[in-house]
C-alpha positions as CSV (number, residue, x, y, z in Angstrom):
1,M,-0.1,30.3,17.1
2,Q,0.1,26.5,17.8
3,L,-0.9,25.1,21.2
4,P,0.8,22.2,22.9
5,Q,-1.2,18.9,22.5
6,D,-2.3,18.9,26.2
7,S,-3.6,22.5,26.2
8,K,-7.3,23.4,26.7
9,V,-9.0,26.4,25.3
10,T,-11.9,27.7,27.3
11,S,-14.4,30.2,26.0
12,N,-16.8,32.2,28.1
13,V,-19.9,33.4,26.4
14,A,-22.1,36.2,27.7
15,T,-25.6,36.6,26.4
16,A,-28.2,39.3,26.7
17,S,-31.9,39.2,26.4
18,P,-33.2,40.2,22.9
19,D,-35.9,42.4,24.4
20,L,-33.6,45.3,25.4
21,R,-35.0,48.8,25.6
22,P,-33.0,51.9,24.7
23,T,-32.8,53.0,28.3
24,Q,-31.5,49.7,29.7
25,D,-27.8,49.2,30.6
26,V,-26.4,45.7,30.2
27,T,-23.5,44.7,32.4
28,I,-21.4,41.8,31.2
29,T,-19.0,40.2,33.6
30,L,-16.1,38.2,32.2
31,P,-13.5,36.3,34.1
32,K,-9.9,37.5,33.5
33,L,-7.7,34.7,32.2
34,G,-5.3,33.5,34.9
35,A,-6.8,35.7,37.6
36,S,-9.4,35.2,40.3
37,S,-10.9,38.7,39.9
38,V,-13.5,39.6,37.3
39,G,-13.7,42.5,34.8
40,Q,-16.9,44.3,33.8
41,A,-17.9,46.0,30.6
42,L,-20.9,48.3,30.5
43,F,-22.9,48.4,27.3
44,T,-25.8,50.8,26.8
45,P,-27.9,49.8,23.7
46,A,-28.7,52.9,21.6
47,P,-28.9,54.1,18.0
48,D,-25.9,56.1,16.8
49,L,-26.5,58.0,13.5
50,T,-23.4,59.2,11.5
51,I,-22.9,61.1,8.3
52,T,-19.4,61.9,7.1
53,D,-18.8,64.8,4.8
54,T,-16.4,62.7,2.6
55,D,-19.4,60.4,1.8
56,I,-21.7,63.1,0.5
57,V,-21.9,63.1,-3.3
58,V,-22.9,66.0,-5.5
59,L,-23.6,65.1,-9.2
60,P,-22.4,66.7,-11.3
61,S,-19.5,67.4,-9.0
62,N,-19.1,71.1,-9.9
63,P,-22.5,72.2,-10.9
64,L,-22.9,75.6,-12.7
65,P,-25.2,78.3,-11.4
66,G,-28.7,77.9,-12.8
67,T,-28.4,74.1,-13.2
68,T,-29.7,71.2,-11.2
69,A,-27.5,68.8,-9.2
70,T,-28.4,65.8,-7.1
71,I,-27.0,65.6,-3.5
72,S,-26.8,62.1,-1.9
73,A,-25.8,61.4,1.6
74,P,-25.4,57.9,3.2
75,V,-26.7,57.8,6.8
76,R,-25.2,55.0,8.9
77,N,-26.7,53.7,12.2
78,A,-23.5,52.6,14.0
79,G,-25.5,51.8,17.1
80,S,-27.0,48.6,18.3
81,L,-30.7,49.6,18.2
82,A,-32.9,50.9,15.4
83,A,-33.2,54.7,15.1
84,T,-36.8,55.8,14.6
85,P,-37.8,57.9,12.7
86,V,-34.8,59.1,10.7
87,R,-35.2,62.5,9.0
88,V,-32.4,64.3,7.2
89,A,-32.3,67.9,6.1
90,I,-29.6,69.2,3.7
91,Y,-28.8,72.9,3.7
92,D,-26.9,75.3,1.5
93,G,-24.9,77.0,4.3
94,D,-25.2,76.7,8.1
95,P,-28.8,76.3,9.1
96,A,-28.1,78.2,12.4
97,A,-26.8,81.2,10.3
98,D,-29.7,81.5,7.7
99,G,-28.7,78.5,5.6
100,T,-31.2,77.5,3.0
101,L,-33.0,74.1,3.1
102,I,-32.4,72.2,-0.1
103,G,-35.5,70.4,-1.3
104,S,-37.4,69.0,1.6
105,V,-36.6,67.0,4.7
106,Q,-36.0,63.4,3.7
107,S,-37.1,60.3,5.6
108,L,-35.4,56.9,5.7
109,G,-38.7,55.2,6.5
110,S,-40.0,54.1,9.8
111,A,-36.7,52.8,11.2
112,L,-33.0,52.4,10.4
113,P,-31.8,49.2,12.1
114,G,-28.4,49.1,13.9
115,G,-25.5,48.5,11.6
116,V,-27.4,49.5,8.5
117,T,-26.8,52.4,6.1
118,G,-29.6,54.2,4.2
119,T,-29.2,57.0,1.7
120,V,-31.1,60.2,1.2
121,S,-31.1,62.3,-2.0
122,V,-32.4,65.7,-3.0
123,N,-32.3,67.7,-6.2
124,W,-30.7,71.1,-5.8
125,S,-31.4,74.1,-8.1
126,V,-28.0,75.7,-7.9
127,P,-28.5,79.5,-7.3
128,N,-27.7,81.9,-10.1
129,I,-25.0,83.6,-8.1
130,Q,-21.4,82.6,-8.1
131,A,-20.5,82.0,-4.5
132,A,-19.2,79.2,-2.3
133,H,-21.9,76.7,-1.3
């Protein structure tokens, strides 16, 4: 888009203190263009961990019973603050319905910063039974 030569572009910048705590809300008030009223946006800084099933990788992809496979899962902190600590458990089946923990609980270190992805991996001894896992 091209502006006429006598046009002015105005930018309003909102800043927030870098020492935010997870329980603090930050309200940013921005003027609406061409209006005398203002709008508000409420932002609550927090971690937001996500794992999607389509990103989980099992190698080899179709392991045979009695073999070992590696399961890797990327964990993304889509939030604005670091998540501490991040521990991930991978189960064969639903853990609420007697699923079996595979390997041990994995840690992504002391913190996973906002906007960062870490990956956990476990070795899985595929049971010697032919069943869905």
